N, C-alpha and C positions, 0 to 999 in steps of 0.2 A: 375340510370346515376350517380344518387346523391353516393351511398356506391360504386364502380366503381370511383370516384372520389376522394370516402374518400382512397380507396386500393391503387391506383398511389400516394398518397400524401403519405402513410406511408413508402409507398417502395421508396423513391426520398431519406427520411437521410440515410437508410442502398446502394443503392447507390452512395447516394455522400462520404459515409466512405471510399466505396471501393474505389472509384476511387481519393481519398486523398490517401492510404493505396498505390496503385497501383505506384502514382506519386509520390512518398516517396521513394519506392525502386526503382524507375527510377534514381530516384535522387544519392541515394545513391551510387546506382549502378558504377556512371558515377563519384562520386568522385574518388570511390574506383578505379576506370580505370584512372584518373589523379594520382593520388597518385604516383600507379606504376609506371607513365613514371616518375613521378617528383627521386624516388628512383633511376630510373636506370642514370635519370643526374647527382643525388650522388653518385651513387656511379663507377659510368664509365667515367673518364676524356677522353675516345674517343666517345661520343657519344657528337651529335653536334645540331640538330636539332627534331623537335616534332616526323614530316614526317619522316626522315631516322628509327627514335627509337619503332614508329608505324608501320612499314612498315616491320623493317629488319633485328629486334632482335625475335631469334628465342626462346630464356628463359621468354620474353614476352608472346610471344605467346601460348607456352606450357602451363604460368603460367592464363591465360585466356581459354586456353580449358577448363582448369584441372575445372577450377568456372562449368563451364557449364556441365560437366562430375562426380562432386559433386553433385549435384542439382539431377541429375537425381539420380547420390546413393540413395541419405539418402530420394529419391521416389520408391524407391525399382526399377526403370527403371535399374538392372540391365545390362542387354544387349544390352540397346542404349549408357548407361556409358561405358562402355566399349569400343562398336564402337567409341566413341567420343574420348579418350583412343587412342586412338590405333591411330585412323586415324592423330592426333595431333601426336601421336609418330611417324608415316608415313615422316610427314611435318618436323619436328624439332628435330627430332634424344633425343626427348627427354621424356624419360616414367616414371607416372607418373601413381599409381593407382587411380581408383577414390576413394576411400576409403577415400586417406590420406587425415588429417586435417591439412590442411596450414593457418599461420596467415598473417597478411600486413608486408607491403613491405620486404616480397620473394625475392629476386635477385638472378639469376644465373646465372653465368657470360659465355658465351659464352656457354657451356651443353649439347653438344654434344658426347653421352655417361651416361649422367643423370640415374640412376633407380633410384625409390623412391618407396617405398612399403605400401601393403594396409594398415596396422594398423601405418603407420606413421604418428607422433605428430610433428610438425615444430613451432615455436613461432611466433616472430616478430623479423622483423630489420635481417634474418639468410642470410647469402649469402653461397651458392657455387658454386663453379667451375666447371669445366666439366668432363669425369669421373668419378666425386660423388657415389656411389649407398650405398641409408640407406636401408641395407634391410634385413632379416633373414638366420639364421644359419641351418634352422632343413625344418620339416614338422608339427611343433609343432602346435599348433589353438589358437586360441587366444590373444594376443596382442604378438605379434613377429617381431616386429621392432621396433627402436631405438624411441627416442622422443627429440626434439633438445629445449632446449630452447629460450630463448628471446637471439638475440646480436650474437648469434655463425656463428664464420667460419669453415666449410670444406675444405681444397683446395683440388687442383685436384690429382682426380685419389686414392682419399680416401675412404677407405671400409668401413662404422660404422655398425655392425651385431648387434643380436639379440634384445632382449625389455631390451638395456639399453637404460642412462640417461644422457645424455652430456648437463653440467649444463652450468646456463646462462653464457653468455660474454666469454667462452673456444670457443678454439678455434685448432685446430685437421689440423695436418702437411699434406702435398704430398705425397700422397704414402702410406700413416700410411694404419695399420689395426686393429680398433678398439674395442675388446671384452669385454671392461667391462665398467659400468660408470665411469665420467668426475669428478672432484669437478667442483663448480662455478671458473671462474677466473682460469684458464689451459687453460696450452699449449703441447698436446699429440704427440709425434712421436714415428715412429718406424715401428716396427713389430715383436710381439705385439705392440702396441701404450702403451707408456711409457711414465707420465704424467714427462715431465721436466719442466716447468713452473704453483708454481700456485698462486696466489695473486699475483704474478710480482716479485718473488722469488725464485729461480733459485733453482731446488731440486736436493742434490748431489747424486751423482750415490754411486755407494756399489765398484766398480771397479775403479781405476784409468785409464786413456785413452791408457797409458804405460804399463799397465800390464794387460790386456784384455784377461780375459779367451779363450785357443783355444785348443779345445778337442781332434784334430786329432795328434796334437803334444805332446799331453798329454795322448794320445794312443803308438804314437811313441815311448817315453823316457819306456811307461814300458813293452814294447816288449825287449826295451833293455836292461833293468833292469831282467827279466826275461832271455834274452842270456846268460849273461853275469853270474846271477847263473846257467844256464846248463851248461857252462864252469868253474867256480868253483868247480864245481860236479864232472865233465866228468876228472880232472886233476886230483882229488882229488883218482879219481879212479884208472886213470894210474899211482898214484903215491905209492899208494898201493901192484898193480900185480909187479912194480918194484922191489919192498921190497922182496915181496916175494919171488922173478924170485933169489934173492942174495941169498939171507936164501936155497934155494934146491940147 
């Protein structure tokens, strides 16, 4: 009996440590959830009550579901992880691969049509809007999806493709297609995406807006020049024939 009691006494500190660790983990998870809700109130002026945000914001639901799926993914429970992500996609319209790494205070506004690939890495305080794709460019292996550093904003419908990096504090304009790295504190717009503002300074374009290249007009002008040259040569040949007739 004495030996059994001593054995139980030796187990008690271990069990107490486990209990403290579980309690700490639960508190940390609760704090992260509160932080997510608080982030929505800071970012979205339409948010009114905690009850409304928790029950109706699909971006928040997708983020919480992803944390479950990512935890399963890290434990090599790949099928269960993908199942959770697909269920979340069905209810929210947002597809986040379980392997994606997402930082704190990640805000998805509206969210319908958002796709985030497996090897994406997203920093803290990042905001993305509906229709955004953080995807790859092919079937390459390894790191094939973008990395978004802290405080990045990606506007509606933008596509950020490939293993590229969007620098801290940068913004991607709506509908842009970004295929190259973006330096910090920059604004990118267009297809393909080009930096138009860097460190608060507008980047000058090579072309004035009154003299933009027009490949169709250039081609038409080339054809007109060729036709004029052919007419001149034809007239020269006709003139030489007339002279030969006069001589005969």
